[in-house]
C-alpha positions in Angstrom: 6.5 -7.2 15.7 9.1 -9.9 15.0 6.3 -12.4 14.3 4.8 -10.0 11.7 8.2 -9.6 10.0 8.5 -13.4 9.9 5.0 -13.7 8.5 6.0 -11.2 5.8 9.1 -13.2 5.0 7.1 -16.4 4.7 4.8 -14.6 2.2 7.8 -13.4 0.2 9.1 -17.0 0.0 5.6 -18.2 -1.0 5.5 -15.6 -3.8 9.0 -16.6 -5.0 8.2 -20.3 -5.0 4.9 -19.7 -6.8 6.5 -17.8 -9.6 9.4 -20.2 -10.0 7.2 -23.2 -10.1 4.2 -21.7 -11.9 5.9 -19.8 -14.7 9.0 -20.1 -16.8 9.4 -16.4 -16.4 9.9 -16.3 -12.6 11.7 -13.0 -12.8 8.2 -11.5 -12.2 7.8 -9.8 -8.9 5.2 -8.5 -6.5 4.7 -5.4 -4.4 3.3 -5.8 -0.9 1.9 -3.7 1.9 0.9 -5.9 4.8 -0.6 -4.8 8.1 -1.5 -6.3 11.4 -3.1 -5.0 14.6 -1.5 -6.6 17.6 -1.5 -5.5 21.3 -3.1 -2.2 20.3 -0.5 -1.3 17.7 -0.5 -1.4 13.9 2.4 -3.1 12.3 3.2 -2.4 8.6 5.6 -4.3 6.3 6.1 -2.7 2.9 8.1 -3.3 -0.3 7.2 -1.7 -3.6 4.7 1.0 -4.5 1.6 -0.2 -2.7 0.7 2.3 -0.1 -0.7 2.7 3.4 -2.6 5.8 4.5 -4.3 7.0 7.7 -7.4 9.0 7.1 -9.0 11.1 9.9 -11.5 14.0 9.8 -10.7 15.0 6.3 -6.9 14.7 6.6 -4.7 12.2 5.0 -1.3 10.9 6.0 0.7 8.6 3.8 2.5 6.1 6.0 4.7 4.4 3.4 7.3 5.7 0.9 7.1 4.2 -2.6 10.1 2.1 -3.5 10.3 3.4 -7.1 12.6 5.2 -9.4 10.2 8.1 -9.5 10.0 8.5 -5.7 13.8 8.4 -5.6 14.0 11.1 -8.3 11.4 13.3 -6.6 13.3 13.0 -3.3 16.5 14.0 -5.1 14.8 17.0 -6.6 15.2 15.8 -10.1 11.4 15.6 -10.9 8.2 17.1 -9.6 5.4 14.8 -8.6 3.5 15.9 -11.7 6.4 15.1 -14.0 6.7 11.7 -12.3 3.0 10.9 -12.8 3.5 11.5 -16.6 6.8 9.7 -16.9 7.0 6.5 -19.1 9.3 5.1 -16.3 6.7 5.5 -13.5 6.4 1.7 -13.1 10.0 1.0 -12.3 10.1 -0.5 -8.8 13.3 -0.5 -6.8 12.2 -3.1 -4.2 9.8 -6.0 -4.7 9.0 -9.5 -3.4 10.2 -12.3 -5.7 13.1 -10.7 -7.5 15.8 -11.9 -5.1 15.7 -14.5 -2.3 15.8 -11.6 0.2 14.1 -8.2 0.1 14.6 -5.3 2.4 11.2 -4.2 3.7 10.2 -1.1 5.6 8.7 -2.0 8.9 6.8 0.5 11.0 4.8 0.5 14.2 1.9 2.9 14.8 0.9 3.2 18.4 -2.8 3.3 19.3 -2.6 6.9 20.5 -1.5 7.9 17.0 -4.3 6.2 15.2 -7.4 6.3 17.5 -10.6 6.9 15.5 -8.8 6.8 12.1 -9.1 4.6 9.0 -6.2 2.6 7.7 -6.2 2.2 4.0 -3.8 -0.3 2.2 -3.9 0.0 -1.6 -2.1 -1.1 -4.7 -0.6 1.3 -7.2 -3.6 0.4 -9.4 -5.6 2.6 -7.1 -3.1 5.3 -6.2 -2.2 5.8 -9.9 -5.8 6.6 -10.7 -7.1 8.4 -7.7 -5.1 11.4 -6.4 -4.3 11.2 -2.7 -6.1 14.4 -1.8 -9.3 12.9 -3.1 -9.2 10.0 -0.7 -10.2 11.9 2.5 -13.3 13.5 1.0 -14.4 10.1 -0.4 -14.0 8.5 3.0 -16.2 11.2 4.5 -18.9 10.5 1.9 -18.7 6.7 2.5 -18.4 6.0 6.3 -18.8 2.3 5.8 -15.4 0.7 5.0 -16.8 -1.8 2.5 -18.7 1.0 0.7 -15.6 3.2 0.8 -13.4 0.5 -0.8 -16.0 -0.3 -3.5 -16.2 3.4 -4.3 -12.4 3.7 -4.6 -12.2 0.7 -6.9 -15.1 2.0 -9.1 -13.5 5.5 -9.3 -10.1 4.0 -10.2 -11.8 1.9 -13.0 -13.7 4.9 -14.2 -10.4 6.8 -14.4 -9.0 4.2 -16.7 -7.7 1.6 -14.2 -5.6 -0.7 -16.4 -3.6 -2.2 -13.5 -4.8 -4.5 -10.7 -6.8 -2.4 -8.2 -6.7 -3.6 -4.7 -7.7 -1.8 -1.5 -8.5 -2.7 2.1 -9.8 -0.2 4.6 -10.1 -0.8 8.4 -11.6 1.4 11.1 -8.9 1.5 13.8 -11.2 2.5 16.6 -12.8 -1.0 16.5 -11.8 -3.5 19.1 -8.9 -5.7 17.9 -11.1 -8.8 17.5 -13.2 -6.9 15.0 -10.3 -5.8 12.8 
């Protein structure tokens, strides 16, 4: 796991350097949700409002917690999820890569017994803002091939008005590690 955290830290420095050298407005930032399968476990590093989900037999489990003002307000009981979706402040991120030299990331490990025969979905807020989480599991059932599933998700998000970057990666976790 330490190597995956180091890899994440290197990515953070690369993003920070890229924005500082490539733009006079280097205060820009990036959100990231990175995953790796090693020794039978899934390791996730996360900062921002990109998400990781596990999908299995029509059920969905969100693995990450958004680092956003809206998530904080929902958790504090100040807003409902529906109010947060409609808020003009829904894009305020509380953690991101590239803002400061260091960022606190959430790191989690999912053991193989917890994910056998499941699909891991990593996606940007460009997807999760346009496709409600409950719709993900039925779409996965309709599209058993991961590439087809991802293409469908991106097409659906664009049809719903996708005005943000839309990124998604899906991996079948019952595959041998060398195939992931």
